[in-house]
C-alpha positions in Angstrom: 28.2 -43.7 -39.7 29.9 -44.4 -36.4 29.0 -41.0 -35.1 25.3 -41.6 -35.9 25.4 -44.9 -34.0 27.0 -43.2 -31.0 24.4 -40.5 -31.0 21.5 -43.0 -31.3 22.7 -45.1 -28.4 21.8 -42.6 -25.6 18.3 -42.1 -27.2 17.8 -45.9 -27.3 18.8 -46.1 -23.6 16.4 -43.3 -22.6 13.6 -44.9 -24.7 14.2 -48.3 -23.0 14.1 -46.6 -19.5 10.8 -44.8 -20.3 9.2 -47.9 -21.6 10.2 -49.9 -18.5 9.0 -47.2 -16.2 5.6 -47.0 -18.0 5.0 -50.8 -17.7 5.9 -50.8 -14.0 3.4 -48.0 -13.3 0.6 -49.8 -15.1 1.2 -53.1 -13.3 1.5 -51.4 -9.9 -1.9 -49.7 -10.3 -3.7 -53.0 -10.9 -4.3 -54.8 -7.5 -6.0 -58.1 -6.9 -9.6 -57.7 -6.0 -10.2 -61.2 -4.6 -9.9 -60.7 -0.8 -10.3 -63.1 2.1 -10.8 -62.0 5.6 -9.8 -64.5 8.3 -10.3 -64.3 12.1 -8.7 -66.8 14.5 -8.0 -67.0 18.2 -9.4 -68.2 21.5 -11.9 -65.4 22.3 -15.0 -67.0 23.9 -17.4 -64.0 23.9 -19.7 -62.7 21.2 -18.1 -61.3 18.1 -19.2 -59.1 15.2 -17.3 -58.3 12.0 -17.8 -55.0 10.2 -16.4 -54.9 6.7 -16.7 -53.3 3.3 -18.9 -55.2 0.9 -18.1 -56.0 -2.8 -19.9 -52.8 -4.0 -18.2 -50.5 -1.4 -20.9 -50.3 1.3 -20.5 -51.4 4.9 -22.1 -54.4 6.6 -22.1 -56.2 10.0 -22.0 -59.9 10.5 -22.1 -62.0 13.6 -19.2 -64.5 14.1 -20.6 -67.6 15.7 -17.4 -69.7 15.9 -13.7 -69.3 15.3 -12.0 -69.7 13.0 -14.2 -67.5 10.6 -13.5 -66.4 7.1 -15.2 -64.4 4.4 -14.2 -64.3 0.7 -15.2 -61.3 -1.4 -14.5 -60.2 -5.0 -14.6 -56.4 -5.2 -16.0 -54.4 -8.1 -13.7 -52.0 -9.9 -15.6 -49.0 -8.4 -14.7 -50.0 -4.8 -11.5 -48.1 -3.9 -10.5 -50.0 -0.8 -11.5 -52.5 1.9 -11.0 -53.1 5.6 -12.4 -55.1 8.4 -13.0 -54.5 12.1 -13.8 -57.3 14.5 -15.1 -56.6 18.0 -16.8 -58.2 20.9 -17.5 -58.6 24.5 -18.1 -61.2 27.2 -14.7 -62.8 26.8 -12.0 -63.4 29.4 -9.1 -61.0 29.9 -6.1 -62.0 27.9 -8.0 -64.0 25.2 -6.8 -63.3 21.7 -7.9 -62.6 18.2 -5.9 -62.5 15.0 -7.4 -60.8 11.9 -5.7 -61.6 8.6 -6.4 -60.1 5.1 -5.4 -62.0 2.0 -5.3 -60.7 -1.6 -5.3 -63.4 -4.2 -4.2 -65.9 -1.6 -1.2 -63.8 -0.4 -1.2 -62.4 3.2 -1.3 -58.6 3.0 -2.0 -57.8 6.7 -2.1 -59.4 10.1 -3.5 -57.6 13.1 -3.6 -59.1 16.6 -5.9 -58.2 19.5 -6.1 -59.1 23.2 -9.2 -58.9 25.4 -9.1 -56.2 28.1 -9.7 -56.8 31.8 -13.4 -56.3 31.1 -13.4 -59.0 28.4 -13.7 -56.6 25.5 -11.7 -56.9 22.3 -11.5 -54.7 19.1 -9.2 -55.4 16.2 -9.1 -53.2 13.1 -7.2 -54.2 10.0 -5.4 -51.5 8.0 -7.2 -50.5 4.8 -6.2 -52.4 1.7 -6.3 -50.0 -1.2 -7.0 -51.3 -4.7 
């Protein structure tokens, strides 16, 4: 009887490791689809945001004042999202900060500084669901 228990112990440990590995893989593949884009800074020129819509297409939106934010819940068929903010007519050295939140948690933060000609472009890294 003792020999049987000793032989079963390694099998139980292997089974436990496999079950734990499977549950981690499943939870890692499910990402939050409630995204918030946020743009802050002191840039005084005209700004436009280009981002992925909830269904996976792209759109442009004028940003009239800072701070600016956009909340989007993405469909399961949309594989990723990102935002690019750009503008002109600002003053050299003015700044922008583009943040991406998933479920309220900050997932990326990308700064930008206006060039000597008053142009700024900030592209966030893609967030993959």
